[in-house]
C-alpha positions in Angstrom: 151.4 168.8 82.3 150.2 165.8 84.1 151.6 162.9 82.1 151.1 159.2 82.4 153.6 156.6 81.2 152.2 153.1 80.7 154.9 150.5 81.0 158.3 151.1 82.5 160.7 149.0 80.5 163.4 150.4 78.3 161.5 153.1 76.6 159.0 154.0 79.3 161.7 154.4 82.0 163.8 156.6 79.7 160.7 158.7 78.7 159.7 159.2 82.4 163.3 160.4 83.1 163.2 162.9 80.2 159.7 164.2 81.0 160.4 164.6 84.7 163.7 166.5 83.9 161.6 168.8 81.8 159.5 169.7 84.8 156.3 167.8 84.1 154.2 165.9 86.7 155.0 162.4 85.6 153.3 159.2 86.9 154.6 155.9 85.5 152.6 152.7 85.8 154.1 149.3 85.8 151.7 146.3 86.1 154.5 144.2 87.6 157.6 145.2 89.5 160.3 147.3 87.9 162.8 145.2 86.0 160.4 142.2 85.9 161.3 139.3 83.6 157.9 138.9 81.9 158.4 141.2 79.0 161.3 142.3 76.8 163.6 144.7 78.7 165.0 142.3 81.4 168.4 140.7 81.5 172.1 141.2 81.6 172.8 141.8 77.9 171.5 143.3 74.7 173.7 144.0 71.7 174.4 147.7 70.9 175.8 148.4 67.4 176.0 150.9 64.6 176.2 148.0 62.2 172.9 147.8 60.3 171.9 146.9 56.7 169.6 149.9 56.9 171.0 153.4 56.9 168.0 154.8 58.8 168.8 152.6 61.9 172.5 153.2 61.6 171.9 157.0 61.7 169.5 156.6 64.7 172.3 154.7 66.5 174.6 157.6 65.9 172.1 159.7 67.9 171.6 157.0 70.5 175.2 156.5 71.5 175.6 159.9 73.2 172.4 159.4 75.1 173.7 156.1 76.5 176.9 158.0 77.5 174.7 160.6 79.3 172.8 157.9 81.2 176.1 156.3 82.3 177.4 159.7 83.5 174.2 160.7 85.2 173.7 157.4 87.0 177.4 156.8 87.8 177.0 153.2 86.6 178.8 151.1 84.0 176.0 150.2 81.6 177.7 149.8 78.3 180.4 147.2 77.8 182.4 148.0 74.7 183.8 144.7 73.5 183.5 145.3 69.8 181.2 143.5 67.3 181.8 140.9 64.6 179.2 140.5 61.9 179.7 137.9 59.3 178.2 136.1 56.3 178.9 134.9 52.7 180.4 137.2 50.1 177.5 138.7 48.1 174.9 138.0 50.7 172.3 140.8 50.5 172.4 141.7 54.2 176.2 141.9 54.2 176.3 144.0 51.0 173.6 146.3 52.4 175.4 146.6 55.7 178.7 147.7 54.2 176.8 150.2 52.0 174.9 151.6 55.0 178.1 151.9 57.1 179.9 153.7 54.3 176.9 156.1 53.9 176.7 157.0 57.6 180.5 157.1 58.0 180.9 154.3 60.6 184.5 153.0 60.9 184.9 149.2 60.5 187.4 146.6 59.4 186.6 144.0 56.7 188.1 140.6 57.6 188.5 137.7 55.2 187.9 134.2 56.6 191.6 133.7 57.1 192.0 137.1 58.8 189.1 136.3 61.1 190.6 133.0 62.0 193.8 134.8 63.1 192.2 137.7 64.9 189.1 136.0 66.3 190.2 132.3 66.6 187.0 131.0 68.3 185.0 131.6 65.1 184.9 129.1 62.2 184.1 130.9 58.9 183.9 129.1 55.6 186.3 130.2 52.9 183.6 132.1 51.0 182.6 134.1 54.1 183.9 137.3 55.6 183.3 139.5 58.5 183.0 143.1 59.6 184.6 144.1 62.9 183.2 147.3 64.4 185.0 148.4 67.6 182.3 150.6 69.1 179.8 147.7 69.3 179.2 145.9 72.6 176.5 145.1 75.0 174.1 147.0 77.2 173.4 145.7 80.7 169.6 145.9 80.1 168.2 145.5 83.6 170.7 148.0 85.0 169.8 150.5 82.2 166.1 150.3 83.1 166.7 150.7 86.8 169.1 153.6 86.2 166.5 155.4 84.2 163.9 154.7 86.8 166.1 155.9 89.7 166.9 159.1 87.9 163.3 159.7 86.9 162.3 159.4 90.6 165.2 161.8 91.6 163.7 164.3 89.1 160.3 164.0 90.8 158.5 161.3 88.9 156.1 159.0 90.7 156.6 155.4 89.5 153.9 153.0 90.6 154.6 149.3 90.6 152.1 146.5 90.5 149.6 149.0 89.1 147.6 147.7 86.2 146.0 150.2 83.7 142.7 148.7 82.6 141.3 151.3 80.2 141.9 154.7 78.6 139.1 157.2 78.2 139.1 160.6 76.4 137.4 163.6 77.9 137.3 167.1 76.6 139.4 168.3 79.5 142.0 165.4 79.2 142.5 161.7 79.4 141.4 159.4 82.1 143.0 156.1 83.1 141.3 153.3 85.0 144.0 151.9 87.3 143.1 148.9 89.5 139.4 150.1 89.4 140.1 153.8 90.1 139.9 156.6 87.5 142.8 159.1 87.3 143.0 162.3 85.2 146.0 163.2 83.0 146.7 165.7 80.3 148.8 163.3 78.1 149.4 159.6 78.0 152.4 157.7 76.6 151.9 153.9 76.0 155.2 151.9 76.0 153.9 148.6 77.3 155.7 146.2 75.1 153.7 143.0 74.7 150.7 144.7 76.3 150.6 147.8 74.0 148.2 146.2 71.5 145.7 144.9 74.2 145.8 148.3 75.9 144.9 150.1 72.7 142.7 147.5 71.1 139.4 149.3 71.6 141.0 152.5 70.1 142.8 151.1 67.0 143.9 147.8 65.6 147.7 147.5 65.9 149.5 145.0 63.8 151.7 143.7 66.6 152.4 140.0 67.2 153.9 138.7 70.5 156.2 135.6 70.1 158.0 133.3 72.5 161.8 133.4 72.3 164.5 131.3 74.1 168.2 131.9 74.7 170.8 129.9 76.5 174.3 130.2 78.0 176.8 127.4 77.1 179.9 126.2 78.9 183.3 127.2 77.7 185.9 124.5 77.0 189.5 125.2 77.7 190.8 128.7 78.1 187.7 130.7 79.4 189.5 134.0 78.6 189.0 133.3 74.9 185.3 134.0 75.4 185.7 137.0 77.7 184.9 140.6 76.6 188.6 141.5 76.3 189.1 138.9 73.5 185.6 138.0 72.3 183.0 140.4 70.8 179.3 140.4 70.4 178.5 138.8 67.1 175.7 138.2 64.5 175.6 135.6 61.8 173.9 137.8 59.2 172.7 134.9 57.0 171.6 132.4 59.7 170.5 135.1 62.2 172.1 133.5 65.2 173.9 135.9 67.6 175.7 135.9 70.8 177.7 137.6 73.6 180.9 137.0 75.6 180.9 135.6 79.1 180.7 138.6 81.4 179.7 139.9 84.8 180.1 136.6 86.6 177.4 134.9 84.5 178.7 131.4 83.6 178.9 130.6 79.9 178.6 132.5 76.7 175.0 133.6 75.6 173.6 132.5 72.3 170.2 133.1 70.7 168.4 133.0 67.3 166.7 136.1 65.9 163.8 134.4 64.3 160.2 134.9 65.5 159.0 132.0 67.6 155.3 130.9 68.0 152.7 133.6 68.7 152.1 133.9 72.4 149.6 135.4 74.9 151.7 137.6 77.3 149.0 137.1 80.0 149.2 133.3 79.7 152.9 132.7 79.1 154.7 129.4 78.8 158.0 130.3 80.5 159.5 126.8 80.6 162.6 126.5 78.3 162.5 123.5 75.9 165.3 121.1 75.1 164.5 121.4 71.4 165.3 125.1 71.4 168.6 124.5 73.3 169.5 121.7 70.9 169.0 124.0 67.8 171.5 126.4 69.4 173.9 123.6 70.3 173.9 122.2 66.8 174.8 125.6 65.4 177.6 126.1 67.8 179.2 122.8 66.9 179.9 124.1 63.5 180.5 127.8 64.2 182.0 128.1 67.8 183.4 124.6 68.7 185.1 126.1 71.8 181.7 126.3 73.5 180.6 123.0 75.1 177.3 121.3 74.8 176.3 121.9 78.4 173.7 124.7 79.0 174.4 126.6 82.2 171.3 128.8 81.9 168.3 128.9 79.6 165.4 131.4 79.6 162.3 132.4 77.7 161.5 136.0 76.8 159.0 137.7 74.5 159.3 139.6 71.2 156.6 142.1 70.1 157.0 142.7 66.4 155.4 144.5 63.5 155.0 142.8 60.2 158.0 144.6 58.6 160.0 144.6 61.9 160.2 148.4 61.9 159.1 150.2 65.0 155.7 151.8 65.6 156.0 155.4 66.8 152.9 157.5 66.4 150.0 159.3 67.9 146.7 157.5 68.5 144.4 158.0 65.5 141.7 160.5 66.5 143.3 161.2 69.9 146.6 163.1 69.6 147.0 163.4 73.4 148.1 159.7 73.4 151.5 158.7 71.9 152.5 155.0 71.6 155.7 153.2 70.8 155.8 149.4 70.0 157.1 146.7 67.9 160.7 147.0 69.2 161.6 143.4 70.1 164.4 141.6 68.4 166.5 144.8 67.8 165.0 147.6 69.8 166.6 147.8 73.2 169.7 149.7 71.9 167.3 152.4 70.7 165.3 152.7 73.9 167.0 155.7 75.4 166.6 157.6 72.1 163.0 156.5 71.7 162.4 157.7 75.2 163.7 161.1 74.2 161.6 161.1 71.0 158.5 160.1 73.0 159.0 162.9 75.5 159.3 165.4 72.6 156.2 164.1 70.9 154.2 164.3 74.2 155.4 167.9 74.6 154.4 168.7 71.0 158.0 169.4 70.1 159.8 168.4 66.9 161.1 164.8 67.5 164.5 165.6 65.9 164.2 162.6 63.5 162.2 161.5 60.5 159.6 159.2 61.9 157.7 158.5 58.7 158.9 154.9 58.4 157.4 154.3 61.9 153.9 155.6 61.2 150.9 153.4 61.7 149.5 154.5 58.3 152.1 152.3 56.5 149.9 149.4 57.2 146.9 151.0 55.5 144.0 152.6 57.2 144.7 153.9 60.7 141.0 154.6 61.4 140.1 154.4 65.1 138.3 151.2 66.1 135.6 153.2 67.7 133.9 156.6 67.4 
């Protein structure tokens, strides 16, 4: 089949690779350059973990890990830095309780650490006496930009055409197939996959209303005081405060400072009119948190950056066919916790496009969960 992939971030680049490997004529369209920093797939680090308060996502991660191993092996690149993960919160907190239950259901190995045990094993952290942590050794970070570029390079090696700076303006259904208007020209395809991140909802707006909201997010790297090795990947894990929703990474790959962010939706944002300037207020919120929780990190920001989330109301993904037009598959609403699943979602998307069984129960990700999924037009 002739297949178009719209958006070549984490999911789109992986799907293009899988579809090209299956022998299809694949054309990927990226409105910017590959690995641009205007969406959600750019950067040096994303957390990868099997630790979830939801057994569905924990099981999906069991399927994703081997696919990341495959990508590393096929690309010959080190994409996954296994530094372990530390996930903490108060005793009895609903997310901590649900996380332990989900890990036990799925069979993920972890170690429970009291506040005193955490202080001995992971001394940079400051936990209150009523708090505890879960240490999971297979967690770590994905080098996000390298993952996208590795998928893209392998897709091209399998015969895919990846067009950069090519903006898709419209989709049109014809009896013989789909047509795309790309920079004013109409191009025919048999199937279309839309994985455009913040631009998924605008691309499909005339077809169906998608309950996706784009928000502005900011993260920062902070200086390390004293022994820098304390915050390196050999001694310091990725981490999440399950109650306050702050999270962070070790210093790695020559990037100065440890990265810290807050998983909380920021203000709604137009991806075509972005405000990319980091604010001191956002940096200060992170700084105040670190003073209490990780006092070994200094107040100086070495690097601060703005990115975008694209989220559904319940923070579950959207994975579905376009209502009334099954030749179009779309995936969206991943931001905040989706990058670790992108290689798996690329495989699932490729299977859906080929009308194969996806291999996973996707009912939680159906558009119909938000009520009517009637097309916006006839």
